[in-house]
TORPA-4810 file (N, C-alpha, C, O; in nm, 3 decimals):
<nodes>
NODE_1_5.358_-11.215_6.200_5.431_-11.272_6.086_5.440_-11.414_6.087_5.470_-11.469_6.193_X
NODE_2_5.416_-11.490_5.972_5.428_-11.641_5.966_5.556_-11.670_5.920_5.601_-11.610_5.823_X
NODE_3_5.627_-11.763_5.983_5.767_-11.796_5.940_5.740_-11.906_5.834_5.808_-11.901_5.732_X
NODE_4_5.655_-12.000_5.847_5.623_-12.110_5.742_5.488_-12.121_5.692_5.394_-12.089_5.764_X
NODE_5_5.472_-12.163_5.572_5.336_-12.174_5.500_5.255_-12.254_5.604_5.310_-12.328_5.685_X
NODE_6_5.134_-12.235_5.598_5.046_-12.308_5.681_4.988_-12.428_5.586_4.951_-12.534_5.635_X
NODE_7_4.985_-12.409_5.484_4.979_-12.550_5.392_5.078_-12.568_5.310_5.117_-12.480_5.234_X
NODE_8_5.132_-12.694_5.319_5.228_-12.745_5.263_5.196_-12.872_5.176_5.096_-12.937_5.206_X
NODE_9_5.264_-12.907_5.082_5.240_-13.030_5.011_5.315_-13.158_5.095_5.429_-13.145_5.140_X
NODE_10_5.249_-13.265_5.108_5.301_-13.373_5.161_5.385_-13.446_5.073_5.353_-13.469_4.957_X
NODE_11_5.501_-13.486_5.128_5.593_-13.574_5.032_5.603_-13.706_5.084_5.601_-13.726_5.206_X
NODE_12_5.611_-13.787_5.009_5.624_-13.943_5.047_5.771_-13.969_5.059_5.855_-13.945_4.972_X
NODE_13_5.793_-14.024_5.184_5.949_-14.062_5.208_6.011_-14.156_5.110_6.118_-14.133_5.054_X
NODE_14_5.943_-14.257_5.094_5.989_-14.366_5.009_5.859_-14.386_4.890_5.755_-14.444_4.921_X
NODE_15_5.879_-14.338_4.774_5.787_-14.328_4.683_5.814_-14.486_4.597_5.918_-14.552_4.593_X
NODE_16_5.680_-14.514_4.535_5.716_-14.638_4.474_5.815_-14.652_4.370_5.818_-14.560_4.288_X
NODE_17_5.898_-14.748_4.356_6.005_-14.760_4.255_6.030_-14.886_4.198_5.973_-14.988_4.238_X
NODE_18_6.108_-14.884_4.112_6.151_-15.015_4.042_6.308_-14.996_4.055_6.366_-14.890_4.031_X
NODE_19_6.369_-15.120_4.101_6.491_-15.153_4.112_6.556_-15.214_3.982_6.497_-15.310_3.933_X
NODE_20_6.664_-15.174_3.925_6.714_-15.207_3.804_6.871_-15.260_3.839_6.958_-15.192_3.895_X
NODE_21_6.883_-15.382_3.797_7.016_-15.449_3.825_7.079_-15.482_3.701_7.004_-15.524_3.613_X
NODE_22_7.210_-15.471_3.674_7.279_-15.512_3.551_7.418_-15.555_3.595_7.462_-15.527_3.706_X
NODE_23_7.486_-15.625_3.503_7.614_-15.671_3.509_7.692_-15.659_3.391_7.638_-15.636_3.282_X
NODE_24_7.827_-15.675_3.404_7.922_-15.644_3.299_8.043_-15.727_3.315_8.074_-15.756_3.431_X
NODE_25_8.114_-15.769_3.220_8.255_-15.839_3.252_8.349_-15.839_3.121_8.312_-15.778_3.020_X
NODE_26_8.441_-15.891_3.125_8.526_-15.874_2.997_8.481_-15.941_2.872_8.540_-15.928_2.765_X
NODE_27_8.366_-16.018_2.892_8.299_-16.100_2.781_8.177_-15.996_2.748_8.101_-16.039_2.661_X
NODE_28_8.150_-15.893_2.791_8.044_-15.807_2.769_7.948_-15.760_2.875_7.977_-15.767_2.994_X
NODE_29_7.839_-15.716_2.834_7.739_-15.672_2.928_7.621_-15.771_2.925_7.579_-15.819_2.820_X
NODE_30_7.562_-15.802_3.063_7.451_-15.884_3.100_7.330_-15.803_3.048_7.350_-15.693_2.996_X
NODE_31_7.201_-15.857_3.062_7.091_-15.789_3.039_7.052_-15.748_3.167_7.088_-15.805_3.271_X
NODE_32_6.952_-15.616_3.160_6.917_-15.569_3.278_6.784_-15.633_3.332_6.695_-15.678_3.260_X
NODE_33_6.784_-15.631_3.461_6.691_-15.708_3.529_6.596_-15.593_3.611_6.650_-15.513_3.687_X
NODE_34_6.473_-15.593_3.591_6.373_-15.499_3.646_6.305_-15.577_3.771_6.262_-15.691_3.757_X
NODE_35_6.298_-15.516_3.878_6.229_-15.594_4.003_6.148_-15.476_4.064_6.203_-15.368_4.090_X
NODE_36_6.013_-15.499_4.085_5.942_-15.394_4.179_5.935_-15.440_4.317_5.863_-15.379_4.395_X
NODE_37_6.009_-15.550_4.359_6.007_-15.597_4.480_6.108_-15.537_4.592_6.175_-15.438_4.561_X
NODE_38_6.119_-15.583_4.692_6.224_-15.529_4.792_6.366_-15.596_4.785_6.460_-15.560_4.856_X
NODE_39_6.370_-15.679_4.708_6.508_-15.782_4.727_6.542_-15.829_4.584_6.459_-15.885_4.511_X
NODE_40_6.670_-15.803_4.548_6.705_-15.847_4.426_6.790_-15.994_4.441_6.849_-16.050_4.348_X
NODE_41_6.784_-16.033_4.550_6.859_-16.179_4.594_6.806_-16.295_4.478_6.886_-16.378_4.432_X
NODE_42_6.665_-16.291_4.438_6.623_-16.399_4.351_6.685_-16.372_4.204_6.704_-16.468_4.129_X
NODE_43_6.711_-16.260_4.169_6.791_-16.230_4.043_6.932_-16.253_4.059_6.995_-16.288_3.959_X
NODE_44_6.994_-16.239_4.176_7.139_-16.257_4.196_7.171_-16.416_4.203_7.268_-16.477_4.159_X
NODE_45_7.068_-16.460_4.266_7.106_-16.607_4.278_7.092_-16.686_4.148_7.160_-16.786_4.128_X
NODE_46_6.995_-16.634_4.050_6.986_-16.680_3.927_7.103_-16.669_3.846_7.152_-16.763_3.785_X
NODE_47_7.154_-16.535_3.847_7.258_-16.489_3.763_7.386_-16.530_3.805_7.471_-16.568_3.724_X
NODE_48_7.405_-16.525_3.925_7.550_-16.544_3.979_7.585_-16.681_4.025_7.702_-16.703_4.058_X
NODE_49_7.506_-16.765_4.029_7.551_-16.886_4.096_7.570_-17.006_3.988_7.540_-17.123_4.010_X
NODE_50_7.627_-16.955_3.863_7.659_-17.031_3.751_7.773_-17.099_3.778_7.798_-17.182_3.690_X
NODE_51_7.862_-17.095_3.879_7.993_-17.153_3.882_8.102_-17.064_3.847_8.220_-17.095_3.865_X
NODE_52_8.068_-16.964_3.801_8.174_-16.852_3.739_8.221_-16.765_3.856_8.147_-16.741_3.952_X
NODE_53_8.352_-16.715_3.844_8.406_-16.625_3.939_8.331_-16.492_3.909_8.308_-16.461_3.792_X
NODE_54_8.295_-16.421_4.004_8.248_-16.280_3.990_8.297_-16.179_4.124_8.342_-16.229_4.227_X
NODE_55_8.286_-16.070_4.108_8.306_-15.982_4.192_8.178_-15.891_4.222_8.138_-15.815_4.134_X
NODE_56_8.116_-15.897_4.342_8.006_-15.809_4.368_8.034_-15.660_4.387_8.064_-15.629_4.503_X
NODE_57_8.031_-15.574_4.309_8.069_-15.427_4.331_7.956_-15.348_4.386_7.856_-15.316_4.322_X
NODE_58_7.980_-15.318_4.507_7.878_-15.241_4.589_7.885_-15.106_4.596_7.999_-15.059_4.591_X
NODE_59_7.776_-15.016_4.609_7.776_-14.876_4.611_7.737_-14.820_4.751_7.721_-14.699_4.769_X
NODE_60_7.721_-14.914_4.847_7.686_-14.872_4.984_7.542_-14.866_5.009_7.507_-14.843_5.124_X
NODE_61_7.450_-14.882_4.914_7.330_-14.873_4.924_7.275_-14.972_5.054_7.347_-15.067_5.086_X
NODE_62_7.170_-14.951_5.113_7.129_-15.010_5.233_7.102_-15.153_5.195_7.134_-15.247_5.268_X
NODE_63_7.039_-15.170_5.072_6.993_-15.334_5.038_7.105_-15.405_5.016_7.090_-15.527_5.014_X
NODE_64_7.231_-15.354_4.995_7.351_-15.430_4.977_7.420_-15.459_5.087_7.509_-15.544_5.085_X
NODE_65_7.384_-15.383_5.211_7.446_-15.417_5.345_7.355_-15.464_5.428_7.392_-15.474_5.545_X
NODE_66_7.210_-15.508_5.397_7.112_-15.564_5.490_7.179_-15.699_5.527_7.260_-15.761_5.459_X
NODE_67_7.127_-15.734_5.653_7.167_-15.871_5.715_7.149_-15.993_5.627_7.221_-16.092_5.632_X
NODE_68_7.037_-15.975_5.539_7.005_-16.083_5.454_7.096_-16.105_5.343_7.123_-16.215_5.295_X
NODE_69_7.149_-15.972_5.300_7.237_-15.964_5.157_7.363_-16.019_5.205_7.423_-16.102_5.137_X
NODE_70_7.413_-15.975_5.327_7.548_-16.009_5.383_7.561_-16.151_5.420_7.668_-16.211_5.410_X
NODE_71_7.451_-16.206_5.462_7.436_-16.358_5.492_7.461_-16.444_5.359_7.541_-16.538_5.353_X
NODE_72_7.374_-16.396_5.243_7.385_-16.465_5.133_7.522_-16.440_5.076_7.570_-16.533_5.011_X
NODE_73_7.586_-16.344_5.089_7.743_-16.315_5.024_7.818_-16.408_5.090_7.892_-16.481_5.024_X
NODE_74_7.809_-16.421_5.234_7.906_-16.507_5.307_7.890_-16.653_5.279_7.978_-16.738_5.268_X
NODE_75_7.764_-16.666_5.271_7.724_-16.818_5.251_7.786_-16.872_5.094_7.828_-16.986_5.075_X
NODE_76_7.782_-16.782_5.008_7.813_-16.810_4.870_7.972_-16.765_4.841_8.025_-16.768_4.730_X
NODE_77_8.030_-16.726_4.958_8.191_-16.704_4.933_8.187_-16.584_4.824_8.256_-16.596_4.723_X
NODE_78_8.120_-16.486_4.839_8.117_-16.356_4.734_8.225_-16.289_4.761_8.249_-16.269_4.880_X
NODE_79_8.311_-16.243_4.668_8.416_-16.138_4.663_8.339_-15.996_4.654_8.275_-15.958_4.556_X
NODE_80_8.357_-15.931_4.764_8.283_-15.802_4.747_8.378_-15.686_4.749_8.479_-15.687_4.820_X
NODE_81_8.340_-15.575_4.662_8.428_-15.460_4.651_8.344_-15.333_4.662_8.225_-15.328_4.630_X
NODE_82_8.421_-15.222_4.713_8.338_-15.112_4.718_8.300_-15.050_4.857_8.350_-15.090_4.962_X
NODE_83_8.204_-14.945_4.849_8.178_-14.906_4.983_8.078_-14.995_5.068_7.983_-15.059_5.023_X
NODE_84_8.112_-14.986_5.180_8.037_-15.066_5.291_8.067_-15.217_5.310_7.996_-15.296_5.372_X
NODE_85_8.189_-15.247_5.244_8.229_-15.385_5.245_8.311_-15.418_5.376_8.354_-15.532_5.395_X
</nodes>
């Protein structure tokens, strides 16, 4: 008796993907940003360093808690809320 199939489909652990980042405030919603790279910091730097106050709402994703992301948030005195803060 064979407990497992001898031929199985290979699964890709991290398939190609596109990151989508958006923002909202009491003044309305911002535009969506699509990024096929592995970091949203360039988009965040462009959008969130305008001198206005903001809160970065985290969902606990690994990219939000990477050393690079945490360092940027600390250097930019970013108010963080949510999972992993």
